[in-house]
C-alpha positions in Angstrom: 96.9 144.9 48.2 95.4 145.0 44.7 95.3 142.1 42.4 94.6 142.0 38.7 91.3 140.4 37.2 93.4 137.8 35.5 95.0 136.9 38.8 92.0 136.7 40.7 90.2 134.9 37.9 92.9 132.1 37.7 93.2 131.7 41.5 89.4 131.4 42.1 89.2 128.8 39.4 92.2 126.9 40.6 90.8 126.6 44.2 87.5 125.3 42.7 89.1 122.7 40.4 91.2 121.5 43.6 87.6 121.3 45.4 86.9 118.8 42.4 84.7 120.8 39.8 85.5 120.4 36.1 87.8 123.1 34.6 84.8 124.4 32.5 82.5 124.6 35.5 85.2 126.4 37.8 85.9 128.9 35.1 82.2 129.9 34.7 81.8 130.2 38.7 85.0 132.2 39.1 83.4 134.7 36.3 80.5 135.3 38.6 82.9 136.2 41.7 84.7 138.4 39.5 81.6 140.1 38.1 80.5 140.9 41.8 84.0 142.7 42.3 83.8 144.8 39.0 80.3 146.0 39.9 81.6 146.9 43.3 79.8 144.3 45.2 82.9 142.9 47.0 80.9 141.2 49.5 79.7 138.6 46.8 83.1 138.7 45.4 86.3 136.5 46.1 85.8 136.9 49.9 82.9 134.4 49.4 85.2 131.6 48.1 85.9 130.8 51.6 82.3 130.2 52.5 82.1 127.6 49.6 85.2 126.2 50.5 83.8 125.5 54.1 80.5 124.0 52.8 82.7 121.5 50.5 84.8 120.5 53.8 81.6 119.8 55.5 80.3 117.7 52.4 77.3 120.0 51.7 78.2 120.6 48.0 78.0 117.9 45.4 81.0 118.3 43.2 79.6 115.9 40.5 76.2 116.9 40.0 73.5 115.9 37.5 71.5 119.1 36.9 68.4 118.1 35.1 65.1 119.2 34.4 62.3 117.7 36.5 59.2 119.2 35.2 58.5 121.7 32.3 55.8 123.0 30.0 56.4 125.1 26.8 57.0 128.2 29.2 58.0 127.0 32.6 60.2 124.6 34.0 61.7 123.2 37.3 65.3 122.4 37.6 66.9 120.2 40.2 70.5 121.4 41.0 71.6 118.1 42.6 73.0 120.0 45.8 75.8 121.7 43.8 77.2 125.1 44.0 74.6 127.6 43.0 76.1 129.1 39.8 76.1 125.7 38.0 72.3 125.2 38.1 71.6 129.0 38.0 73.3 129.0 34.6 71.7 125.8 33.2 68.1 127.3 34.4 68.5 130.9 32.9 69.7 129.4 29.7 66.6 127.2 29.7 64.3 130.3 30.5 65.9 132.1 27.5 65.3 129.3 25.3 61.7 129.1 26.3 61.2 132.8 26.0 62.6 132.8 22.4 60.2 129.8 21.5 56.9 131.0 23.3 57.7 134.5 24.1 58.2 134.2 27.9 60.2 131.6 30.3 60.0 131.1 33.8 62.4 128.5 35.6 62.3 127.5 39.1 65.6 125.9 40.6 65.4 123.5 43.6 68.3 121.8 45.7 71.0 124.4 45.1 72.8 126.9 47.1 74.2 130.4 46.9 74.5 131.6 43.4 76.5 134.9 43.7 75.0 138.2 42.7 71.4 137.8 41.4 72.1 140.5 38.9 74.7 138.3 37.0 72.0 136.0 35.9 69.3 138.4 35.1 71.8 140.3 32.7 72.1 137.0 30.7 68.8 137.8 29.1 70.1 141.3 27.9 72.3 139.5 25.0 69.0 138.1 23.7 67.3 141.8 23.9 65.1 140.2 26.6 64.1 141.2 30.1 65.8 139.1 32.9 64.2 138.6 36.2 65.9 136.6 39.2 65.5 136.1 42.9 66.4 133.7 45.4 65.7 133.0 49.0 68.4 132.3 51.4 69.4 131.0 55.0 67.1 132.3 57.7 68.8 135.3 59.1 66.1 138.1 59.0 63.4 138.9 61.3 59.9 140.2 60.0 58.8 143.5 61.4 57.9 143.1 65.2 59.6 139.7 65.6 62.9 138.4 67.1 62.9 135.3 65.1 64.7 134.7 62.0 62.1 133.4 59.4 63.5 134.9 56.1 66.9 135.2 54.3 68.2 138.5 52.7 66.4 137.3 49.4 67.6 139.5 46.7 65.7 140.5 43.6 67.3 141.5 40.3 65.8 142.7 37.0 67.6 143.9 33.9 66.1 145.6 30.9 67.6 146.4 27.7 67.2 150.1 26.5 68.1 149.9 22.8 71.2 152.2 22.4 71.3 153.3 26.1 72.9 151.3 28.9 70.5 148.6 30.5 68.5 149.3 33.5 69.9 146.9 35.9 68.4 146.8 39.5 70.1 144.2 41.8 69.3 144.4 45.6 68.6 142.3 48.7 65.2 142.8 50.6 67.5 143.8 53.7 69.3 147.3 54.2 72.7 145.5 54.0 73.8 142.2 53.0 75.3 139.4 55.1 78.9 140.0 53.7 79.1 143.7 55.1 78.4 142.2 58.7 81.8 139.9 57.9 83.5 143.1 56.7 82.7 145.3 59.5 83.7 142.5 61.8 87.1 142.4 60.1 87.6 146.0 60.2 86.7 146.2 63.8 83.9 148.8 62.8 80.5 149.1 64.2 77.4 148.8 61.8 75.2 151.7 62.7 71.8 151.1 63.7 68.8 149.9 61.6 70.5 146.8 60.3 70.4 144.5 62.9 68.9 143.4 66.5 69.8 141.2 69.4 68.1 138.0 70.3 65.5 139.9 72.3 64.8 142.3 69.6 66.7 145.3 70.8 68.5 147.5 68.3 72.1 146.6 67.7 75.2 147.7 66.0 77.3 144.8 66.8 78.6 143.4 63.4 79.0 139.9 65.1 75.5 140.1 66.7 74.3 137.3 64.3 76.9 134.9 66.0 75.0 135.7 69.4 71.7 134.8 68.4 70.8 138.1 67.0 69.1 138.8 63.6 68.9 141.1 60.6 66.3 143.5 60.0 64.2 143.9 56.7 64.6 146.7 54.3 63.5 149.8 56.3 65.0 148.6 59.4 61.8 149.4 61.8 57.9 150.1 61.1 58.3 153.6 61.2 60.5 153.6 58.3 58.7 151.0 56.1 60.2 147.8 57.3 57.0 146.0 56.6 57.6 146.6 52.9 61.1 144.9 53.1 59.4 142.3 54.9 56.9 141.6 52.3 59.3 141.5 49.5 61.3 139.1 51.3 58.3 137.0 51.9 57.3 137.3 48.1 60.7 136.0 47.1 60.2 132.9 49.8 56.8 132.2 48.4 58.0 132.3 44.9 
C-alpha cells in the first residue's frame, strides 16, 4: 500500500505530538523521517517511528528538553541535547555551526546527551542553503565488531558530506561505516529473507546470513565484511567517528 507525502508527514507529526513534543518539534522531526523516504533510505524513514515510540515508552526520551550550549569558542561549540529525540539538538547544533561559519569562516559543533537523529545527510545538506560545505557524523549503539573480533564495540557510525557545486546538483555522500545499516536486518526479517554473507557474524565470529542474528548475540561487520575485502578500513572509519 502506498501513502502520500502529506499523509505520512501528518501521521508522523501526530504521533510525536501525542508522545508530548510540541507541534513545531514534531513537524521538524517528521520532515527528517520523510526526507529519508524521498531519498530512498526507507530504513531510516517512517519505519523508525516505532523505535522512538518504544524509547519514549521506556522513559528514555525527554519530551521537554532544554537544549543548550555548554561550551563554545568563536568557531566551535558543545551542545547538550538534554536526553531528547536526536533531530531536535541536531537542528540546533547545525544552525549553530552555520552561524559560526558565517561569522569566522568555519564552525564545528559536538552534540552530547542525544539519540538517533535520522539520516546524517539531512543535517549536512542544511549547509547547502548557505553555500557552505556540511559535514555530519554520529556514533551509535554498539552492534559492530572490529576486524578479527567477535565482540561488538562500535556502532554503524554514519558519515555525511554535502558540497555545493554552483549551478550543478550538489555532491552529497551519506553512508554508514558498515555494508548495510541496522534497518536492513529488520526489513529482511519481516520479509523472511536471508541477508547474504559479509554483513554479520554469530557470537563466535562465524559468518551468518540470518537477519535475526543480532538478537542471538551476533554482531554486524565493518564496511568490507572481512580483512580480505578491506574490513579494517571500515573498522577505522567507524573508530574515527567514535573518537570524534
